[in-house]
C-alpha positions as CSV (number, residue, x, y, z in Angstrom):
1,M,38.6,-48.4,-34.0
2,A,37.8,-48.1,-30.3
3,K,34.3,-49.1,-29.2
4,A,32.4,-46.6,-27.0
5,H,31.0,-47.8,-23.8
6,D,27.2,-48.1,-24.2
7,S,25.8,-50.8,-22.0
8,A,24.3,-50.7,-18.5
9,G,26.6,-52.0,-15.9
10,E,29.8,-50.9,-17.7
11,L,32.4,-48.9,-15.8
12,I,33.8,-45.7,-17.2
13,A,37.4,-45.0,-16.1
14,G,37.0,-48.0,-13.8
15,R,34.9,-46.0,-11.5
16,Y,31.6,-44.7,-12.9
17,R,29.0,-47.3,-13.4
18,L,26.4,-46.8,-16.2
19,L,22.9,-47.5,-14.9
20,D,20.2,-46.5,-17.4
21,V,19.9,-44.2,-20.4
22,L,18.2,-40.8,-19.8
23,L,18.1,-39.9,-23.5
24,R,19.9,-40.1,-26.8
25,E,20.1,-37.3,-29.2
26,E,22.3,-36.2,-32.1
27,G,25.9,-36.9,-31.1
28,R,25.1,-37.3,-27.4
29,A,23.8,-39.7,-24.8
30,L,22.9,-39.1,-21.1
31,W,23.1,-41.8,-18.5
32,H,22.2,-42.1,-14.9
33,G,25.2,-43.5,-13.2
34,E,26.9,-44.2,-9.9
35,D,30.3,-43.1,-8.6
36,T,31.4,-46.4,-7.1
37,A,34.2,-44.8,-5.2
38,F,31.8,-42.7,-3.1
39,G,28.5,-44.4,-3.7
40,R,26.9,-41.3,-5.0
41,P,24.6,-40.8,-8.0
42,V,26.0,-39.0,-11.0
43,V,25.0,-38.1,-14.5
44,L,27.4,-39.2,-17.4
45,T,27.2,-37.4,-20.7
46,R,28.8,-39.1,-23.7
47,S,29.4,-36.7,-26.6
48,R,31.4,-36.9,-29.8
49,A,34.8,-35.3,-29.5
50,A,34.8,-31.8,-30.8
51,G,36.8,-30.7,-33.8
52,Q,37.4,-32.2,-37.2
53,P,39.5,-35.3,-37.8
54,G,43.2,-34.4,-37.8
55,E,42.5,-30.9,-36.5
56,E,44.7,-29.8,-33.7
57,A,42.6,-28.5,-30.8
58,S,43.7,-25.2,-29.3
59,E,42.8,-26.6,-25.8
60,P,42.1,-30.2,-24.8
61,A,38.4,-30.8,-24.4
62,A,38.8,-32.0,-20.8
63,D,40.9,-29.0,-19.8
64,R,38.3,-26.7,-21.4
65,I,35.3,-28.2,-19.6
66,L,37.1,-28.2,-16.3
67,R,38.3,-24.6,-16.7
68,I,34.8,-23.4,-17.5
69,A,33.4,-25.3,-14.6
70,G,35.9,-23.6,-12.3
71,I,34.7,-20.2,-13.6
72,L,31.0,-20.9,-13.5
73,G,30.8,-22.7,-10.1
74,P,31.3,-19.6,-8.0
75,A,29.7,-17.3,-10.6
76,C,26.4,-19.1,-10.9
77,H,25.8,-20.0,-7.2
78,G,24.6,-23.5,-7.7
79,G,22.9,-22.9,-11.0
80,V,25.3,-25.2,-12.9
81,A,25.9,-28.9,-12.2
82,A,29.3,-29.5,-10.6
83,V,31.7,-31.3,-12.9
84,L,33.3,-34.2,-11.1
85,D,35.4,-35.7,-13.9
86,V,36.0,-35.7,-17.6
87,V,37.1,-38.9,-19.3
88,E,38.4,-38.9,-22.9
89,E,38.1,-41.9,-25.2
90,P,39.0,-42.1,-28.9
91,G,36.3,-40.1,-30.6
92,F,34.2,-39.7,-27.5
93,L,34.2,-37.6,-24.3
94,W,32.5,-38.5,-21.0
95,T,31.5,-35.6,-18.7
96,V,30.6,-36.7,-15.2
97,T,28.5,-34.3,-13.1
98,E,26.6,-34.4,-9.8
99,R,23.0,-35.4,-10.4
100,P,21.0,-32.2,-10.4
101,P,17.6,-32.1,-8.6
102,G,14.6,-33.0,-10.7
103,D,14.7,-34.1,-14.3
104,P,15.9,-32.7,-17.6
105,L,13.3,-30.7,-19.5
106,S,13.5,-33.4,-22.2
107,E,11.6,-35.6,-19.8
108,L,9.0,-33.0,-19.1
109,L,8.2,-32.1,-22.8
110,P,6.4,-35.4,-23.7
111,H,3.8,-34.8,-21.0
112,G,2.2,-31.9,-22.9
113,P,2.0,-28.1,-22.4
114,V,3.3,-26.7,-19.1
115,D,1.6,-23.7,-17.3
116,H,3.1,-20.4,-18.4
117,V,3.8,-19.3,-14.9
118,R,6.0,-22.4,-14.2
119,V,7.7,-21.9,-17.5
120,A,8.4,-18.3,-16.6
121,G,10.1,-19.6,-13.4
122,I,12.2,-22.1,-15.3
123,G,13.1,-19.5,-17.8
124,L,14.2,-17.1,-15.1
125,G,16.4,-19.7,-13.6
126,V,18.0,-20.5,-16.9
127,L,18.4,-16.7,-17.6
128,D,20.2,-16.3,-14.2
129,V,22.8,-18.9,-15.2
130,L,23.2,-17.5,-18.8
131,S,23.6,-13.9,-17.5
132,A,26.3,-15.0,-15.0
133,A,28.1,-17.1,-17.7
134,H,27.9,-14.3,-20.3
135,H,29.3,-11.9,-17.8
136,E,32.3,-14.2,-17.4
137,G,32.7,-14.4,-21.2
138,V,31.4,-17.9,-21.4
139,T,28.7,-19.0,-23.8
140,H,26.9,-22.4,-23.8
141,G,26.5,-23.0,-27.5
142,E,24.7,-26.3,-27.0
143,L,21.7,-25.4,-24.9
144,G,18.7,-27.6,-25.2
145,P,16.1,-29.4,-23.1
146,S,18.6,-32.1,-22.1
147,Q,20.9,-29.6,-20.6
148,V,18.3,-27.9,-18.3
149,W,17.1,-29.7,-15.2
150,A,14.1,-28.6,-13.0
151,D,12.3,-29.9,-10.0
152,E,8.8,-29.2,-8.6
153,H,10.3,-26.8,-6.0
154,G,11.6,-24.4,-8.7
155,T,15.2,-25.4,-8.6
156,V,16.8,-25.0,-12.1
157,T,20.2,-26.4,-13.0
158,V,22.1,-26.1,-16.3
159,T,24.6,-28.6,-17.6
160,G,26.7,-28.9,-20.7
161,F,28.9,-25.8,-20.6
162,G,32.2,-26.3,-22.4
163,L,31.0,-29.1,-24.7
164,A,30.9,-26.7,-27.7
165,A,34.5,-26.7,-29.0
166,S,34.6,-23.0,-29.5
167,A,32.6,-19.9,-30.3
168,D,33.0,-20.8,-34.0
169,A,31.7,-24.4,-33.7
170,P,28.2,-25.0,-35.1
171,R,25.9,-26.9,-32.8
172,V,24.8,-30.4,-33.7
173,T,22.9,-31.5,-30.6
174,A,19.1,-31.0,-30.5
175,P,19.0,-29.1,-33.9
176,A,15.4,-27.9,-33.2
177,Y,16.8,-25.6,-30.6
178,A,19.6,-24.2,-32.6
179,S,19.5,-20.5,-33.5
180,P,19.3,-19.6,-37.2
181,E,22.9,-18.5,-37.2
182,Q,24.0,-21.8,-35.7
183,A,21.9,-23.6,-38.3
184,R,24.0,-21.8,-40.9
185,G,27.2,-23.0,-39.2
186,E,28.1,-19.6,-37.8
187,G,28.7,-20.8,-34.2
188,G,27.3,-20.0,-30.8
189,T,27.1,-16.6,-29.2
190,P,25.2,-15.1,-26.2
191,A,22.4,-14.3,-28.6
192,A,22.3,-17.9,-29.7
193,D,21.9,-19.0,-26.1
194,L,19.0,-16.6,-25.7
195,W,17.3,-18.1,-28.8
196,A,17.7,-21.5,-27.2
197,L,16.0,-20.2,-24.1
198,G,13.1,-18.8,-26.1
199,A,12.8,-22.1,-28.0
200,M,12.7,-24.1,-24.8
201,M,10.0,-21.9,-23.3
202,Y,8.0,-22.1,-26.5
203,A,8.2,-25.9,-26.5
204,L,7.2,-26.1,-22.8
205,V,4.1,-23.9,-23.1
206,E,3.0,-25.4,-26.5
207,G,3.9,-29.0,-25.9
208,R,6.0,-29.0,-29.1
209,P,9.1,-27.2,-30.4
210,A,8.8,-24.0,-32.4
211,V,10.5,-25.9,-35.3
212,R,9.8,-29.6,-35.5
213,D,12.6,-32.0,-35.8
214,R,12.8,-33.2,-39.4
215,G,14.6,-36.4,-38.4
216,E,18.0,-35.4,-39.9
217,A,20.0,-32.6,-38.5
218,E,20.6,-30.8,-41.8
219,A,16.9,-30.8,-42.7
220,T,16.0,-29.4,-39.2
221,F,18.7,-26.8,-39.6
222,R,17.2,-25.6,-42.9
223,A,13.8,-25.3,-41.3
224,V,15.2,-23.3,-38.4
225,D,16.9,-20.9,-40.7
226,R,14.1,-20.5,-43.2
227,L,10.7,-21.0,-41.6
228,P,9.0,-18.3,-39.6
229,V,8.1,-19.0,-36.0
230,R,4.3,-19.2,-35.4
231,A,3.0,-17.3,-32.4
232,P,2.5,-19.6,-29.4
233,R,-1.2,-20.2,-28.5
234,N,-0.8,-21.1,-24.8
235,A,1.9,-18.7,-23.7
236,G,-0.4,-16.0,-22.4
237,P,1.6,-13.0,-21.1
238,L,4.8,-15.0,-21.8
239,A,4.3,-14.7,-25.5
240,P,6.1,-11.4,-26.1
241,A,9.2,-12.5,-24.3
242,I,9.3,-15.8,-26.2
243,L,8.8,-14.1,-29.6
244,G,11.3,-11.4,-28.7
245,L,13.9,-14.1,-28.1
246,L,13.0,-16.0,-31.3
247,R,13.8,-13.2,-33.7
248,W,15.7,-14.4,-36.8
249,D,18.2,-11.6,-36.7
250,A,20.4,-12.0,-33.6
251,V,20.9,-8.2,-33.3
252,E,17.1,-7.7,-32.9
253,R,16.6,-10.3,-30.1
254,V,15.5,-8.7,-26.8
255,P,18.4,-8.3,-24.3
256,E,18.7,-10.3,-21.1
257,A,17.6,-7.4,-18.9
258,V,14.3,-7.0,-20.8
259,V,13.6,-10.7,-20.7
260,R,14.3,-10.8,-16.9
261,E,11.9,-7.9,-16.3
262,A,9.2,-9.7,-18.3
263,L,9.6,-13.0,-16.6
264,T,9.8,-11.4,-13.1
265,R,6.7,-9.4,-13.8
266,I,4.7,-12.5,-14.7
267,L,5.8,-14.3,-11.5
268,R,5.1,-11.3,-9.4
269,Q,1.7,-10.6,-10.8
270,N,0.7,-14.2,-10.4
271,F,1.5,-14.3,-6.7
272,E,0.2,-10.8,-6.1
273,E,-3.2,-11.3,-7.7
274,V,-3.9,-15.0,-7.2
275,T,-2.3,-15.8,-3.9
276,P,-4.9,-16.1,-1.1
277,P,-5.0,-13.6,1.7
278,E,-2.4,-15.3,3.8
279,P,0.6,-13.8,5.4
280,L,3.6,-12.8,3.4
281,P,6.3,-15.5,3.5
282,D,9.2,-13.2,3.7
283,L,8.4,-13.1,7.3
284,L,10.8,-16.0,7.9
285,G,13.3,-14.2,5.8
286,P,15.9,-16.7,4.6
287,A,13.9,-18.8,2.2
288,G,10.7,-17.0,2.1
289,D,9.3,-20.4,1.8
290,H,6.8,-21.5,4.2
291,R,5.1,-24.8,4.1
292,D,1.7,-23.9,5.5
293,G,0.3,-26.5,7.8
294,G,-3.2,-25.1,7.1
295,A,-5.3,-23.9,4.3
296,E,-3.0,-20.9,3.8
297,G,0.2,-22.9,3.4
298,G,0.0,-24.1,-0.2
299,S,0.8,-22.3,-3.4
300,A,-1.4,-19.5,-4.7
301,E,-5.1,-20.0,-3.8
302,R,-8.2,-18.1,-2.9
303,A,-9.5,-17.5,0.5
304,P,-12.6,-19.5,1.3
305,G,-15.6,-17.7,-0.3
306,G,-13.5,-14.7,-1.3
307,P,-11.8,-13.3,-4.4
308,P,-8.0,-13.3,-4.9
309,V,-6.3,-10.6,-2.9
310,R,-3.9,-8.3,-4.6
311,R,-0.8,-7.7,-2.5
312,P,1.0,-4.5,-2.5
313,V,4.1,-4.2,-4.7
314,L,7.1,-2.7,-3.0
315,L,8.5,-0.1,-5.3
316,G,11.1,2.6,-5.1
317,A,13.0,1.4,-2.0
318,A,15.7,3.6,-0.8
319,L,18.3,0.8,-0.7
320,A,19.0,-2.0,-3.2
321,V,18.3,-4.5,-0.4
322,T,15.0,-3.0,0.2
323,V,14.1,-3.8,-3.4
324,V,14.7,-7.4,-2.7
325,T,12.5,-7.1,0.4
326,A,9.8,-5.7,-1.7
327,L,10.0,-8.5,-4.3
328,V,9.9,-11.1,-1.6
329,F,7.0,-9.4,0.0
330,A,5.0,-9.5,-3.2
331,V,5.9,-13.0,-4.2
332,T,6.1,-15.0,-1.0
333,A,2.7,-14.4,0.5
334,G,1.6,-16.3,3.5
335,L,4.5,-17.2,5.8
336,P,3.0,-18.7,8.9
337,G,5.7,-18.4,11.4
338,G,6.7,-14.9,11.3
339,D,6.6,-14.4,7.6
340,G,6.1,-10.9,6.4
341,D,2.6,-11.8,5.4
342,A,1.7,-8.4,6.3
343,A,0.1,-7.8,3.0
344,S,-2.4,-10.5,3.6
345,G,-3.2,-10.5,7.2
346,P,-5.1,-7.7,8.9
347,A,-3.2,-5.9,11.6
348,P,-4.8,-6.1,15.0
349,S,-6.9,-3.0,15.9
350,R,-5.2,-2.9,19.3
351,A,-2.0,-1.8,17.7
352,A,-2.4,1.6,19.1
353,A,0.2,4.2,20.1
354,G,0.2,3.1,23.7
355,A,0.6,-0.6,23.1
356,P,4.3,-0.6,22.5
357,S,5.1,0.8,25.9
358,A,3.5,-2.2,27.6
359,A,5.2,-4.5,25.1
360,A,8.6,-3.0,25.8
361,T,8.3,-3.8,29.5
362,A,7.5,-7.5,29.0
363,D,10.0,-10.0,30.2
364,T,11.2,-12.8,27.8
365,P,9.8,-16.2,28.8
366,A,12.3,-19.0,29.3
367,G,13.0,-21.3,26.4
368,R,14.1,-18.8,23.8
369,T,16.1,-20.6,21.2
370,P,18.8,-18.5,19.4
371,T,19.3,-18.9,15.6
372,A,22.2,-21.2,15.2
373,S,23.6,-19.8,11.9
374,S,23.2,-16.2,13.0
375,K,24.9,-16.9,16.3
376,P,22.9,-14.6,18.5
377,S,24.0,-14.9,22.1
378,P,21.2,-15.5,24.5
379,S,20.7,-12.6,26.8
380,P,17.9,-11.1,28.8
381,S,15.4,-9.1,26.8
382,P,15.7,-5.4,27.5
383,T,12.8,-3.8,29.2
384,A,11.8,-0.2,29.4
385,G,14.1,0.3,32.3
386,S,17.0,-1.9,31.0
387,T,20.1,-0.7,29.1
388,L,20.2,-1.2,25.3
389,P,23.5,-1.7,23.5
390,S,25.5,1.4,23.0
391,G,24.2,3.3,19.9
392,F,20.7,1.7,20.0
393,S,17.4,3.2,21.1
394,L,13.9,1.8,21.4
395,Y,11.6,2.6,18.5
396,R,7.9,2.4,19.2
397,A,6.0,2.0,16.0
398,P,2.5,3.5,15.4
399,Q,1.4,0.0,14.4
400,G,2.0,-1.2,17.9
401,F,5.3,-3.0,18.0
402,A,8.6,-1.9,19.5
403,V,12.2,-2.8,18.5
404,A,15.7,-1.4,19.3
405,L,17.3,0.3,16.3
406,P,20.8,1.5,15.6
407,S,21.4,5.2,15.7
408,G,20.2,7.0,12.6
409,W,17.8,4.2,11.6
410,K,14.2,4.9,10.7
411,P,11.4,3.5,8.6
412,L,12.4,3.5,4.9
413,E,9.2,2.2,3.6
414,T,5.8,1.1,4.9
415,Q,3.4,-1.2,3.0
416,S,-0.1,-2.1,3.9
417,S,-3.1,-3.8,2.4
418,D,-6.8,-3.5,2.5
419,D,-7.0,-6.2,5.2
420,L,-4.7,-4.1,7.5
421,A,-1.7,-6.3,7.2
422,Y,1.5,-4.3,7.0
423,R,5.3,-4.4,6.6
424,V,7.8,-1.8,7.8
425,T,11.3,-1.8,6.5
426,F,14.0,0.0,8.5
427,G,17.5,1.2,7.6
428,A,19.7,4.2,7.2
429,S,21.1,6.2,4.3
430,G,24.5,4.7,3.3
431,D,23.9,1.5,5.4
432,P,23.3,-1.6,3.1
433,R,21.6,-3.5,5.9
434,T,17.9,-3.6,6.5
435,L,15.3,-5.0,9.0
436,A,11.8,-5.7,7.8
437,V,8.9,-6.3,10.3
438,T,5.8,-7.9,8.8
439,Y,2.5,-8.6,10.4
440,S,-0.1,-11.0,9.0
441,T,-3.2,-12.8,10.0
442,R,-3.9,-15.9,7.9
443,L,-1.1,-18.2,8.9
444,G,-1.1,-21.9,9.3
445,P,-0.3,-23.6,12.6
446,D,3.3,-24.7,11.6
447,P,5.8,-21.9,10.9
448,V,8.3,-24.4,9.4
449,A,5.6,-25.8,7.0
450,V,4.6,-22.3,5.9
451,W,8.1,-21.4,4.9
452,S,8.6,-24.7,3.1
453,A,5.6,-24.3,0.9
454,K,6.5,-20.7,-0.1
455,E,10.2,-21.3,-0.8
456,P,9.7,-22.0,-4.6
457,N,8.1,-18.5,-5.0
458,L,11.1,-16.8,-3.4
459,R,13.5,-18.9,-5.5
460,A,11.7,-17.8,-8.6
461,V,12.1,-14.1,-8.1
462,S,15.5,-14.0,-6.4
463,T,18.8,-13.8,-8.4
464,G,21.3,-16.3,-7.1
465,Y,18.9,-17.7,-4.5
466,E,20.5,-20.4,-2.2
467,R,19.1,-21.5,1.1
468,V,21.4,-21.8,4.1
469,G,20.8,-25.0,6.0
470,A,17.4,-26.3,7.0
471,I,14.4,-24.4,8.2
472,R,14.6,-24.5,11.9
473,P,11.8,-24.5,14.5
474,V,12.4,-22.1,17.4
475,T,10.7,-20.9,20.5
476,Y,10.7,-17.1,20.5
477,H,9.6,-15.2,23.6
478,G,7.6,-18.3,24.4
479,M,5.9,-18.4,21.0
480,K,6.1,-21.0,18.3
481,G,8.3,-19.9,15.4
482,A,10.8,-20.8,12.7
483,D,14.1,-19.5,11.3
484,M,15.2,-19.6,7.7
485,E,18.2,-18.2,6.0
486,W,19.2,-17.7,2.4
487,Y,21.6,-15.9,0.0
488,S,20.6,-13.8,-3.0
489,V,22.3,-11.3,-5.3
490,V,21.1,-7.6,-5.3
491,G,22.7,-5.1,-7.5
492,G,25.6,-7.4,-8.1
493,V,26.2,-7.8,-4.3
494,R,25.6,-11.1,-2.6
495,V,23.4,-10.6,0.5
496,R,22.4,-13.0,3.3
497,T,19.0,-12.9,5.0
498,L,17.7,-14.4,8.3
499,G,14.0,-14.5,8.6
500,R,12.4,-15.3,12.0
501,G,8.6,-15.9,11.8
502,F,6.5,-16.6,14.8
503,L,2.8,-17.0,15.7
504,I,1.0,-14.9,18.3
505,G,-2.3,-16.7,18.2
506,G,-5.5,-16.8,16.1
507,H,-3.6,-17.4,12.8
508,R,-1.7,-14.2,13.4
509,G,2.0,-13.7,13.4
510,F,5.0,-11.6,12.7
511,S,8.3,-12.0,10.9
512,L,11.6,-10.2,11.4
513,R,13.9,-10.3,8.4
514,W,17.5,-9.1,8.7
515,T,19.5,-8.6,5.5
516,T,23.1,-7.7,5.2
517,P,26.0,-8.1,2.6
518,A,27.0,-11.7,2.9
519,D,30.7,-10.8,3.4
520,D,29.8,-8.8,6.5
521,W,27.3,-11.3,7.9
522,D,29.4,-12.5,10.9
523,T,31.0,-9.2,12.0
524,A,30.8,-8.2,15.6
525,A,28.6,-5.2,14.7
526,N,26.1,-7.3,12.8
527,R,25.9,-10.0,15.5
528,Q,25.2,-7.3,18.0
529,A,22.5,-5.7,15.8
530,L,20.7,-9.0,15.2
531,R,20.9,-9.9,18.9
532,A,19.4,-6.4,19.8
533,F,16.6,-6.8,17.3
534,L,15.6,-10.3,18.5
535,D,15.9,-9.5,22.2
536,S,14.1,-6.2,22.1
537,F,11.2,-6.9,19.7
538,R,7.7,-6.7,21.3
539,T,4.5,-7.2,19.4
540,G,2.3,-4.9,21.4
541,E,0.4,-7.8,22.9
542,E,3.0,-9.1,25.3
């Protein structure tokens, strides 16, 4: 009988070195490892070969895992760990994946209860992956804490797809997270994956599983199938979603869309009601993250000596992309360098009707740095007497700023807050593109830092979030700023956003956020529009 590799230092397939064990569970072991061919870190999962002895598999395990990985890679936009190799040994299977950021939830659980807001963010990340997989006809069937990785920045990665032999195979790994139907040997379904999600969120907020492991798989399966789930004590507003997922009858479990709405609402309310009055991070646009170099740059907090500020929620946008703008506005408060912190920063009283005219005549100082990924071509900023691109006209906003807009564009939505911060979103009927202008006043001194600190918030509420490159410092019209870009999915369409945030002095700043379908990002028309926006924008104080 062949001996399975199980010692640090051993090579799998002559290439993947075992370093140290992450965890062992029923029928599975996870190892930190190294791909010696490329010198990169990997994770190796050793699992028992699926199927009964002598049973002819309909599809070889390695082929199944690689096929599913090929489906989910593009569908989940980085939410699943990339499968690098699958190695078969007699009775065992090694799956080699890139090492995800952070650690598996199984490493987080022993440290006690986790705040329900962080759990909601993790749950939403897992739900994004499950929804995409289920849409492709793929179920996980083995989901448990060792298959979900998370880091402190809110990145969530799911591993282990394809390890379940088929939809009819009962799960044997981490029995405490099996659904009742799986405990009865009925196999994995999308509803079973949702139960596992609820069970993991329960364990995180309570510091223990909903059903304790009885030591032996069969005893734990019986408990899962027969014992009622006690209401969690530490889940707060997350409790209804958890209990809705942990309904014994699979037909009665709350659907994915309802769970998503509940988790998103928790995250949105947390950042709307507890975030200090700092500028909205969506100012920078792409990552909505802004690492604040000052007191405003951290996660949710109160303004010195003041109560939490409730930020306006953007509702009822005319375009689907505007809905994303609203969500970012609500969740990513406080971007220093041009973040749409409009909700938190008071608008300057000088933003009067006459200000834009003066702004529109200002020349652009030398040193303007174009955004590399958006490829705007440096060109003189248009003045009141200069020629705008064909089809564009200069719009002078009542708030005091001015910007060139394409023909037919107008304000779609205007949000403001009690402290006079604001955001104006522009677009046109039938045009999927939008431009959002945000003004705020409680920004830190480093626009790059502000975005970095706020990126986890944006990631938590954006479907398919993926940052494009690094957050880049820029000089814009002689002012200190930063650019950030990211992808997200809105209404089933992948969009790309560039956010430029910049400071105008006294902790005040603007952000310009340009969003367009990702497939159209680099068209000549879109490059011209972005160049026109950036060249023509005037704050009213220039």
